[in-house]
C-alpha positions as CSV (number, residue, x, y, z in Angstrom):
1,M,-73.9,37.0,108.3
2,F,-74.7,40.1,106.2
3,L,-78.3,40.1,107.4
4,E,-77.3,39.9,111.0
5,G,-75.0,42.8,110.6
6,F,-77.6,44.8,108.8
7,I,-80.2,44.2,111.5
8,T,-77.7,45.2,114.2
9,G,-76.9,48.4,112.3
10,I,-80.6,49.3,112.1
11,I,-81.1,48.7,115.8
12,I,-78.1,50.9,116.7
13,L,-79.5,53.7,114.5
14,V,-82.9,53.5,116.1
15,L,-81.3,53.4,119.6
16,V,-79.4,56.6,118.9
17,R,-82.4,58.4,117.6
18,L,-84.6,57.1,120.5
19,I,-82.1,58.2,123.2
20,A,-82.1,61.7,121.8
21,I,-85.9,61.8,121.8
22,V,-86.1,60.4,125.4
23,A,-83.6,63.0,126.6
24,M,-85.5,65.8,125.1
25,M,-88.9,64.6,126.4
26,W,-87.5,64.2,129.9
27,K,-86.7,67.8,130.0
28,I,-90.3,68.8,128.8
29,D,-92.7,66.3,130.3
30,R,-91.4,63.4,132.4
31,E,-94.8,61.5,132.4
32,E,-94.9,61.3,128.6
33,V,-91.4,59.8,128.5
34,F,-92.2,56.5,130.1
35,P,-93.6,54.7,126.9
36,H,-90.5,55.7,125.0
37,L,-88.3,54.7,127.9
38,L,-89.9,51.2,127.9
39,L,-89.2,50.9,124.1
40,L,-85.7,52.0,124.6
41,I,-85.1,49.4,127.3
42,S,-86.6,46.7,125.0
43,L,-84.3,47.7,122.1
44,L,-81.3,47.7,124.4
45,F,-82.2,44.2,125.4
46,L,-82.5,43.0,121.8
47,A,-79.2,44.6,120.9
48,S,-77.5,42.9,123.8
49,C,-78.8,39.6,122.4
50,E,-77.4,40.1,118.9
51,K,-74.3,38.0,118.0
52,Q,-71.3,40.4,118.3
53,D,-68.4,38.0,117.8
54,D,-67.0,37.1,114.4
55,V,-67.3,33.4,113.4
56,D,-64.3,31.8,115.0
57,F,-64.3,28.0,114.8
58,Y,-62.6,25.5,112.5
59,P,-63.8,26.2,109.0
60,C,-64.0,22.7,107.5
61,K,-66.8,20.3,108.0
62,D,-64.6,17.2,108.3
63,G,-62.2,18.8,110.8
64,N,-59.1,18.5,108.5
65,C,-59.3,21.1,105.7
66,D,-57.6,18.7,103.2
67,S,-56.7,19.7,99.7
68,V,-55.4,17.6,96.8
69,F,-53.7,18.9,93.6
70,F,-52.6,17.0,90.5
71,V,-51.7,17.6,86.8
72,D,-54.8,17.0,84.7
73,S,-53.7,17.2,81.1
74,E,-53.7,14.7,78.2
75,K,-50.8,12.3,78.3
76,S,-49.7,13.4,81.8
77,Y,-48.9,10.9,84.6
78,Q,-47.1,10.6,87.9
79,D,-44.1,8.3,88.1
80,A,-43.0,6.1,91.0
81,N,-40.8,8.9,92.4
82,G,-43.7,11.3,92.6
83,Y,-42.7,13.4,89.6
84,W,-45.5,14.5,87.2
85,H,-44.7,14.1,83.5
86,V,-46.2,16.5,81.0
87,E,-45.7,16.0,77.3
88,Y,-45.4,19.0,75.0
89,W,-47.4,17.9,71.9
90,G,-49.1,21.1,70.7
91,P,-51.3,23.0,73.3
92,K,-49.3,25.7,75.0
93,Y,-50.5,24.9,78.5
94,F,-50.9,22.2,81.0
95,T,-53.6,22.1,83.7
96,V,-53.3,21.7,87.5
97,A,-56.6,20.7,89.1
98,G,-57.6,20.3,92.7
99,Q,-60.2,19.3,95.2
100,L,-60.8,21.2,98.5
101,D,-62.8,20.1,101.6
102,E,-66.1,21.8,102.1
103,L,-66.6,24.7,104.6
104,Y,-69.3,25.1,107.3
105,E,-72.2,27.2,106.2
106,E,-71.0,30.1,108.3
107,Y,-68.0,30.4,105.9
108,V,-70.2,30.3,102.8
109,V,-71.9,33.5,101.5
110,N,-74.8,33.2,99.0
111,D,-73.7,29.6,98.2
112,V,-70.2,30.9,97.5
113,P,-67.5,29.2,99.7
114,L,-64.8,31.6,101.0
115,V,-61.8,29.6,99.6
116,E,-58.9,30.7,97.5
117,V,-56.0,28.9,95.8
118,A,-52.8,30.7,94.8
119,Y,-50.4,29.3,92.1
120,D,-46.8,30.0,91.5
121,S,-43.8,28.3,89.9
122,N,-40.0,28.5,89.8
123,Y,-40.0,28.6,86.0
124,W,-39.8,31.7,83.9
125,V,-39.8,32.4,80.1
126,A,-38.9,35.5,78.1
127,F,-39.9,35.8,74.6
128,D,-36.4,36.0,73.1
129,D,-36.0,32.2,73.6
130,L,-34.7,32.5,77.2
131,A,-36.1,30.2,79.8
132,F,-34.8,29.7,83.3
133,T,-35.6,28.3,86.7
134,V,-34.8,30.1,90.0
135,P,-32.7,28.2,92.6
136,L,-33.9,28.2,96.2
137,Y,-37.2,29.7,95.1
138,S,-39.5,31.3,97.7
139,P,-43.0,31.1,96.3
140,F,-45.8,33.7,96.8
141,G,-43.7,36.6,97.9
142,L,-41.0,39.2,97.4
143,Q,-37.9,37.3,98.7
144,T,-37.0,35.6,95.5
145,Q,-38.0,38.3,93.1
146,T,-35.9,41.0,94.8
147,G,-33.0,38.9,96.2
148,T,-32.0,35.5,94.7
149,R,-29.3,35.7,92.1
150,I,-30.0,33.7,88.9
151,P,-27.1,32.4,86.8
152,I,-27.4,33.2,83.1
153,G,-24.3,32.5,81.1
154,N,-21.3,33.9,82.9
155,L,-23.3,36.5,84.8
156,T,-25.9,36.5,87.6
157,Y,-29.1,38.6,87.8
158,N,-32.1,38.9,90.0
159,I,-35.6,38.9,88.4
160,G,-35.8,42.7,88.8
161,D,-32.7,43.1,86.7
162,I,-34.1,40.8,84.1
163,A,-37.4,42.6,84.0
164,Q,-35.6,45.8,83.0
165,K,-34.5,44.1,79.8
166,M,-37.1,41.4,78.8
167,E,-40.1,41.3,81.2
168,P,-40.2,37.6,82.1
169,L,-43.4,35.6,82.3
170,N,-43.9,33.1,85.1
171,I,-45.6,30.0,83.7
172,A,-48.2,30.4,86.4
173,G,-49.5,33.3,84.4
174,Y,-48.1,36.5,85.9
175,Q,-45.4,38.8,84.5
176,I,-42.8,41.1,86.1
177,T,-42.2,44.3,84.1
178,K,-40.0,47.3,84.5
179,N,-42.9,49.0,86.2
180,T,-43.7,46.3,88.7
181,C,-43.8,47.7,92.3
182,F,-41.9,45.6,94.7
183,D,-42.6,47.6,97.9
184,C,-46.2,48.7,97.4
185,P,-48.9,47.5,99.9
186,Y,-50.4,45.2,97.3
187,S,-47.0,43.8,96.0
188,E,-47.2,40.4,97.7
189,R,-50.4,39.6,95.8
190,L,-48.7,40.2,92.5
191,F,-46.5,37.2,92.5
192,A,-49.1,34.5,92.0
193,T,-52.3,33.8,90.1
194,Y,-55.5,32.9,91.9
195,S,-58.6,30.7,91.7
196,K,-61.4,31.7,94.2
197,Y,-64.8,30.5,95.5
198,T,-64.7,26.9,94.2
199,Y,-64.0,23.5,95.7
200,K,-62.7,22.3,92.4
201,P,-60.1,24.8,91.3
202,R,-58.3,24.5,87.9
203,Q,-55.4,26.6,86.6
204,N,-53.6,26.5,83.2
205,F,-49.8,26.9,83.1
206,Y,-47.8,28.1,80.1
207,L,-46.0,25.4,78.1
208,D,-43.8,25.5,75.0
209,N,-41.2,23.4,73.1
210,R,-38.2,25.2,74.7
211,M,-39.2,23.6,78.0
212,K,-38.7,20.0,76.8
213,G,-36.3,18.1,79.1
214,D,-36.6,20.6,81.9
215,T,-37.7,19.9,85.5
216,L,-39.8,22.6,87.3
217,S,-41.9,23.0,90.4
218,V,-45.4,24.3,90.7
219,Y,-46.5,25.7,94.1
220,V,-50.0,25.7,95.3
221,K,-51.5,27.4,98.4
222,A,-55.1,26.7,99.4
223,T,-56.8,29.0,102.0
224,F,-59.9,27.9,103.7
225,N,-61.9,31.0,104.8
226,T,-60.6,34.3,103.3
227,D,-62.7,36.4,105.6
228,K,-62.6,37.1,109.4
229,G,-62.4,34.2,111.8
230,W,-60.5,31.0,111.8
231,S,-58.5,30.4,108.6
232,E,-56.5,27.3,107.5
233,V,-53.8,27.2,104.8
234,R,-52.4,24.2,103.0
235,E,-49.4,24.3,100.7
236,H,-48.3,21.9,98.0
237,E,-45.4,21.4,95.6
238,L,-45.8,19.5,92.4
239,K,-42.5,18.5,90.7
240,I,-42.9,18.3,87.0
241,I,-40.8,17.0,84.1
242,V,-41.6,18.2,80.6
243,D,-41.1,15.3,78.1
C-alpha cells in the first residue's frame, strides 16, 4: 500500500513538471513539443490506471472476525455460570489473553497486522486502602468517568471528584489524576490500555489482597483494521471473582 502511494506521488510530480514544460515549448516551437506531448499522454494513462480507492472489503480471511478472550493465570478457572475465578496468592497481577482471526494481506503492513485490543475494567483502587467498583459502568469512554455517582460511605462521588483527592488506578493499568483532561481531543483514548499489532494479545491486570471476595468485570474491545477501509469491532465482558 505504501509503495503504490509512493509511485502514484512520483507520477503526479512528473506530470506537473511535464505539463509546465509542454506549455512553455508550445509557445516557442510547436514541432518540438510532440515527443513531450506523447510522454505526457502516456503518463496520464498510467496515472489513470493506478488504484485510487482505499481498501474497502471485509478485513478477516474467514469472513467472521472472531475474537476469544480468557483469564490465563495460574490457579484460574471458569465456573459453570461463566464466571472466571482468580486466586490471590502472591503475584500482584492476573493475565487476560486472547486470540484474534487473521486479516487479509491488504490489512497487514510489513508483516504487522493492523489490529488493536483495548482493555478496561469497572474496578478501581487507591493506595490508601480504598477499593471500589463503579455501578452501571460504561467502558472505554467519558460517560462513567464524568457522570456516574459512586457510593463511598454515606457520600457519593464521581471519579473526577475522587481523583482530586487520591488519583485512583484502574486495574486495567491506567490512572486518573487531578490533571487528567476530560474534554481534550485525545481524552477518549485515555480510559483504557492497549495491545496492538498481534493476533495473540496479552494484558496484565492489577491484583492485591484487598480484592479478595470481590466480583469485577473486565471489558475487552478488539478492532480489526485500525487504518482506512472496512473495520470490524468485537466487544467482550469477562466477569471475575477474586478468591
